[in-house]
VOKE-46976 format. One record per residue: x, y, z of N, C-alpha, C, O in turn; residue in one letter. Coordinates in steps of 0.05 Angstrom, whole numbers, padded with zeros to 5 digits, always signed. Atoms other than C-alpha are relative to their C-alpha. Layout:
XYZXYZXYZXYZa ...
This chain:
+00017-00023+00000+00000+00000+00000+00018+00025+00000+00036+00027+00016x -00016-00024+00001+00029+00067-00019-00008+00019+00021-00031+00019+00030x +00005-00019-00021+00035+00122+00032-00021+00021-00007-00033+00033+00011x +00019-00021+00007-00009+00169-00008-00029-00010-00002-00047+00005-00006x +00026+00011+00003-00068+00122-00012-00018+00005+00025-00041+00014+00022x +00015-00003-00024-00090+00126+00061+00006+00026+00013+00029+00034+00017x -00003-00025-00014-00102+00192+00095-00017-00002+00025-00042-00001+00023x +00016+00001-00025-00123+00186+00168-00010+00028+00007+00005+00047+00006x +00012-00026-00008-00170+00241+00190+00014+00009+00026+00016-00007+00044x -00015-00009-00023-00133+00283+00240-00017+00020+00017-00040+00025+00010x +00014-00018-00019-00153+00330+00297-00010+00026-00013-00028+00038-00002x +00009-00025+00013-00160+00389+00249-00026-00004-00015-00039+00015-00023x +00025+00006+00013-00219+00354+00217-00024+00009+00017-00022+00008+00042x +00024-00008-00015-00289+00378+00236-00013-00023+00013-00028-00019+00033x +00013+00023-00011-00310+00308+00251+00015-00012+00024+00035-00001+00033x -00012+00013-00023-00293+00261+00308+00027-00013-00007+00033-00018-00030x -00026+00013+00003-00225+00229+00319+00000-00027+00014-00019-00034+00028x -00003+00025-00014-00201+00161+00343-00001+00005+00030+00010+00025+00040x +00005+00000-00029-00221+00149+00416-00023+00020+00008-00028+00023+00032x +00024-00016-00006-00280+00198+00411-00025-00017-00002-00025-00037-00016x +00025+00014+00003-00351+00175+00421-00011+00005-00029-00009+00027-00039x +00012-00003+00026-00385+00162+00354-00026+00016+00001-00043+00010+00018x +00026-00015+00000-00439+00214+00339-00023-00018-00007-00022-00033-00027x +00024+00017+00005-00507+00181+00342-00016+00012-00023-00015+00036-00028x +00018-00009+00021-00556+00184+00285-00020-00022-00005-00017-00045+00003x +00020+00018+00010-00618+00151+00256-00004+00006-00029-00009+00029-00036x +00004-00004+00029-00625+00141+00181-00017-00023-00011-00017-00045-00001x +00014+00021+00014-00672+00103+00135+00019-00017-00017+00040-00007-00026x -00017+00018+00015-00644+00043+00099-00016-00012-00024-00040-00008-00026x +00013+00012+00023-00658+00006+00035-00015-00026+00007-00031-00036-00008x +00011+00027-00005-00677-00059+00071-00010-00004+00029-00022-00025+00034x +00008+00005-00028-00692-00049+00146-00015+00023+00013-00016+00024+00037x +00012-00024-00013-00731+00015+00156+00021+00018+00011+00043+00021-00001x -00019-00017-00012-00697+00064+00201+00018-00015+00020+00009-00032+00035x -00018+00012-00019-00635+00044+00240+00014+00023+00016+00019+00044+00005x -00013-00019-00018-00602+00080+00299+00026-00012+00009+00028-00035+00017x -00026+00009-00008-00528+00075+00313+00002-00009+00029+00014-00029+00035x -00002+00006-00028-00536+00076+00388-00012-00028+00007-00004-00040+00027x +00012+00026-00006-00578+00012+00385+00022-00022+00001+00019-00042+00016x -00021+00020+00001-00513-00027+00370+00018+00000+00024+00033-00019+00029x -00017-00001-00024-00478-00004+00434-00006-00024+00018-00029-00029+00024x +00003+00023-00017-00466-00064+00478-00008-00025-00015-00008-00047-00003x +00008+00023+00016-00488-00110+00421+00020-00008-00021+00027-00032-00023x -00018+00006+00023-00441-00105+00362+00020+00022-00004+00015+00046+00002x -00018-00020+00011-00380-00070+00335-00013+00010-00026-00030-00005-00037x +00012-00011+00024-00398-00026+00276+00022+00010-00019+00040+00024-00010x -00016-00013+00021-00362-00010+00211-00019+00019-00014-00039+00010-00026x +00016-00020+00012-00391+00055+00186+00016+00010-00025+00036+00024-00022x -00014-00006+00025-00371+00064+00113-00015+00021-00016-00037+00016-00025x +00012-00022+00016-00386+00130+00078+00011-00004-00028+00035-00009-00032x -00009+00002+00028-00384+00128+00002-00015+00022-00016-00037+00030-00008x +00011-00023+00014-00398+00183-00050-00028-00005-00013-00045+00012-00011x +00026+00003+00013-00456+00152-00088-00004-00027-00014+00014-00039-00024x +00008+00024+00015-00494+00093-00117+00006+00005-00029+00007+00027-00039x -00003+00000+00029-00481+00076-00190+00026+00012-00009+00029+00018-00033x -00025-00012+00009-00411+00105-00190+00021-00023-00001+00019-00042+00014x -00018+00023+00005-00352+00062-00214+00015-00010+00025+00016-00035+00029x -00016+00010-00022-00309+00059-00151-00019-00011+00022-00012-00032+00034x +00020+00010-00020-00370+00051-00105-00011-00027-00009-00016-00045+00008x +00010+00026+00010-00394-00006-00150+00020-00022+00004+00014-00045-00001x -00021+00019-00007-00329-00040-00132+00001-00004+00031+00002-00026+00041x -00002+00000-00030-00327-00021-00057-00023-00016+00013-00017-00033+00030x +00023+00012-00014-00397-00043-00037-00001-00031-00005-00006-00045+00015x +00000+00029+00004-00395-00113-00070+00024-00014+00015+00021-00037+00023x -00022+00011-00016-00327-00124-00036-00008-00005+00029-00001-00025+00041x +00010+00004-00027-00361-00114+00031-00018-00024+00002-00018-00039+00021x +00018+00024+00000-00413-00166+00012+00017-00026+00001+00009-00045+00015x -00017+00023+00000-00357-00215-00001+00013-00005+00028+00021-00027+00035x -00012+00002-00026-00330-00200+00069-00021-00003+00023-00014-00003+00046x +00021+00001-00020-00397-00208+00105+00005-00020+00022+00000-00015+00045x -00006+00021-00020-00377-00273+00139+00022+00008+00019+00021+00002+00043x -00022-00009-00017-00313-00242+00164-00008+00021+00020+00001+00022+00043x +00011-00020-00019-00350-00183+00194-00016-00014+00022-00013-00007+00045x +00016+00015-00020-00397-00231+00228+00017-00015+00020+00011-00016+00044x -00019+00013-00018-00338-00270+00257+00009+00018+00022+00016+00009+00044x -00010-00020-00019-00318-00206+00292-00023+00015+00014-00020+00036+00025x +00024-00011-00013-00389-00192+00317-00003+00029-00008-00006+00047+00009x +00000-00027+00011-00393-00131+00272-00022+00004-00020-00028-00013-00037x +00021-00008+00019-00449-00097+00235+00012+00021-00019+00024+00041-00010x -00009-00019+00021-00432-00061+00170-00024+00018-00006-00046+00009-00012x +00020-00020+00008-00471+00003+00156+00014+00018-00021+00035+00030-00016x -00011-00016+00021-00458+00039+00090-00018+00024-00004-00043+00022-00005x +00015-00025+00001-00479+00112+00082+00008+00016-00024+00032+00021-00030x -00004-00020+00020-00487+00158+00023-00023+00019+00000-00043+00015+00014x +00022-00020+00001-00530+00219+00007-00022-00008-00020-00040+00008-00024x +00021+00008+00018-00571+00179-00043-00026-00007+00015-00026-00012+00039x +00026+00006-00012-00646+00167-00031-00004-00030+00004+00010-00046-00007x +00007+00029-00004-00677+00102-00006-00008-00013-00026+00002-00035-00031x +00006+00014+00025-00708+00087-00074+00024-00005-00018+00026-00026-00031x -00025+00003+00015-00640+00097-00107+00016-00024+00012+00026-00041-00003x -00014+00022-00014-00608+00050-00055-00013-00027-00007+00000-00046-00013x +00014+00026+00006-00662-00003-00067+00006-00009-00028+00012-00033-00033x -00005+00008+00027-00652-00002-00142+00029-00009-00004+00034-00028-00018x -00029+00007+00003-00576-00003-00137+00006-00027+00014+00020-00044+00002x -00004+00026-00014-00577-00060-00085-00010-00023-00017+00003-00044-00019x +00011+00021+00018-00622-00100-00133+00019-00005-00023+00023-00028-00031x -00017+00003+00024-00575-00086-00191+00026-00015+00008+00039-00027-00010x -00024+00014-00010-00517-00114-00148-00006-00028+00008+00012-00043+00017x +00007+00027-00007-00555-00178-00135-00009-00003+00029-00012-00025+00039x +00009+00000-00028-00578-00158-00065+00024+00003+00019+00047-00004+00012x -00021-00005-00020-00539-00139-00003-00010-00010+00027-00034-00008+00033x +00007+00010-00027-00538-00170+00067+00002+00021+00022-00004+00016+00045x -00004-00022-00019-00524-00103+00101-00015+00024-00011-00021+00026-00035x +00016-00023+00009-00562-00037+00099+00017+00022-00014+00039+00028-00006x -00009-00025+00011-00548+00021+00053-00017+00022+00013-00042+00022+00011x +00015-00020-00015-00567+00082+00094-00001+00026-00016+00019+00034-00029x +00005-00024+00016-00596+00145+00063+00004+00025+00017-00012+00031+00035x -00005-00026-00013-00566+00211+00087-00011+00022-00019+00002+00043-00022x +00012-00017+00021-00612+00245+00036-00012+00026+00012-00009+00047+00001x +00013-00023-00011-00652+00291+00082+00000-00001+00030-00007-00022+00041x -00013-00024+00012-00631+00334+00115+00026-00008-00014+00042-00023-00003x -00021+00008+00018-00580+00329+00060+00028-00001+00013+00038+00020+00022x -00027+00004-00010-00514+00301+00085+00005+00006+00029+00028+00011+00037x -00003-00007-00029-00527+00315+00159+00018-00018+00015+00034-00010+00032x -00017+00020-00014-00494+00251+00183+00029+00002-00011+00048+00002+00005x -00027-00004+00011-00435+00259+00135+00013+00025+00012+00037+00025+00017x -00010-00024-00012-00427+00329+00162+00009-00004+00029+00029+00005+00038x -00007+00006-00028-00428+00304+00235+00027-00015+00001+00043-00011+00020x -00025+00016+00000-00371+00256+00216+00023+00014-00015+00045+00003-00017x -00021-00016+00013-00332+00310+00179+00007-00009-00028+00030-00004-00037x -00007+00011+00026-00336+00276+00111-00017+00011-00023-00015+00002-00046x +00016-00012+00021-00387+00318+00073+00017+00019-00016+00031+00036-00005x -00016-00016+00017-00353+00349+00013-00014+00026-00007-00038+00029-00002x +00011-00026+00009-00363+00420-00013-00020-00004-00022-00037+00013-00026x +00019+00005+00022-00400+00389-00072-00025-00015+00009-00042-00020-00008x +00024+00011-00010-00452+00357-00027-00003-00030+00001-00024-00040+00007x +00000+00029-00004-00433+00284-00027+00020-00007+00021+00037+00009+00029x -00018+00009-00021-00397+00243+00024+00027-00008-00012+00028-00018-00034x -00026+00011+00008-00323+00230+00019+00000-00030+00006-00018-00041+00018x -00002+00029-00005-00299+00158+00021+00016-00003+00027+00040+00003+00028x -00012+00003-00027-00285+00143+00095-00012-00023+00014-00036-00030+00011x +00009+00023-00016-00290+00084+00142+00007+00006+00029+00029+00013+00036x -00003-00003-00029-00301+00089+00217-00006-00027+00013-00026-00040+00007x +00005+00025-00015-00293+00028+00262-00008+00009+00029+00007+00023+00042x +00012-00008-00026-00336+00036+00325-00003-00025+00017-00015-00045+00008x +00002+00024-00017-00330-00012+00383-00027-00002+00014-00044+00016+00011x +00026+00005-00013-00387-00040+00425-00007+00021+00021-00030+00023+00029x +00005-00022-00019-00380+00018+00474-00007+00026-00014-00013+00046-00001x +00007-00024+00015-00394+00068+00418+00024+00019-00004+00020+00042-00010x -00025-00017+00003-00321+00093+00414+00013-00006-00027+00015-00029-00035x -00014+00003+00025-00286+00104+00348+00028-00010+00005+00043+00003+00019x -00026+00013-00004-00225+00059+00345+00018+00002-00024+00043-00002-00022x -00017-00001+00025-00201+00068+00273-00015+00017-00020-00040+00016-00022x +00012-00017+00022-00213+00119+00217+00019-00002-00024+00043+00000-00021x -00015-00001+00025-00191+00114+00145-00015+00018-00019-00038+00013-00025x +00012-00018+00020-00204+00170+00096+00016-00004-00025+00041-00002-00025x -00014+00008+00024-00188+00151+00025-00008+00019-00023-00031+00028-00025x +00005-00016+00024-00183+00191-00040-00024-00013-00014-00027-00037-00014x +00024+00010+00013-00248+00185-00080+00005-00022-00021-00012-00039-00026x -00006+00019+00021-00214+00145-00135+00012-00026+00011+00018-00044-00004x -00013+00023-00013-00185+00094-00085-00021-00016+00016-00043-00006+00021x +00017+00017-00017-00215+00037-00045+00012-00001+00028+00037+00000+00031x -00011+00003-00027-00208+00031+00031+00015-00027+00002+00010-00045-00014x -00016+00023-00004-00159-00021+00056-00015-00020+00018-00014-00017+00042x +00017+00019-00016-00205-00078+00078+00016-00019+00017+00007-00026+00039x -00017+00018-00016-00148-00122+00103+00008+00015+00026+00008+00004+00048x -00007-00016-00023-00126-00066+00149-00024+00003+00019-00021+00002+00043x +00025-00003-00016-00198-00055+00172-00005-00026+00016-00011-00025+00039x +00004+00025-00014-00204-00129+00189+00021-00005+00022+00014-00016+00043x -00020+00001-00021-00138-00126+00227-00008+00017+00025-00005+00008+00047x +00008-00018-00022-00164-00067+00268-00025-00012+00014-00027-00009+00039x +00024+00013-00012-00230-00104+00279+00008-00023+00018-00004-00026+00039x -00009+00023-00016-00193-00165+00305+00011+00009+00027+00010-00005+00047x -00011-00011-00025-00159-00121+00357-00022+00005+00021-00016+00007+00045x +00022-00006-00019-00228-00107+00388-00010-00025+00015-00026-00022+00034x +00009+00024-00013-00238-00180+00408+00012-00004+00027+00006-00024+00041x 
């Protein structure tokens, strides 16, 4: 992995940092109605993956990769939540086009990008940057990876960090 691929969000970022409590939110999903982050506290670790948008080339690679890793997330007692500013109907159509997904696509559509803004990843153009937050069962952020829009997050590194939570 080259040094310019991964950019960890630092203290100058508007969003939370490693060891901060994860900001709570409730969002509608493509497959489970509304979900609330706080519900997972004491129950599961959470991977919160922000991505720019459905139907885009890099995202169409990133999201199916997560589906291939679903069993590995489950081994680590982890729930994957993917968030973009797309609407629920858009998420439903895209998930269908991908052959279905076992995890929720969360819609940060209205108020537009409010959750992405809480996490410091809303871009000036109104879509979410590509970022992954690992949140432990206590609701504390343990790992953050912010990746250039044209790059994919490092899933092996994410799994290594997830294994440390056991």
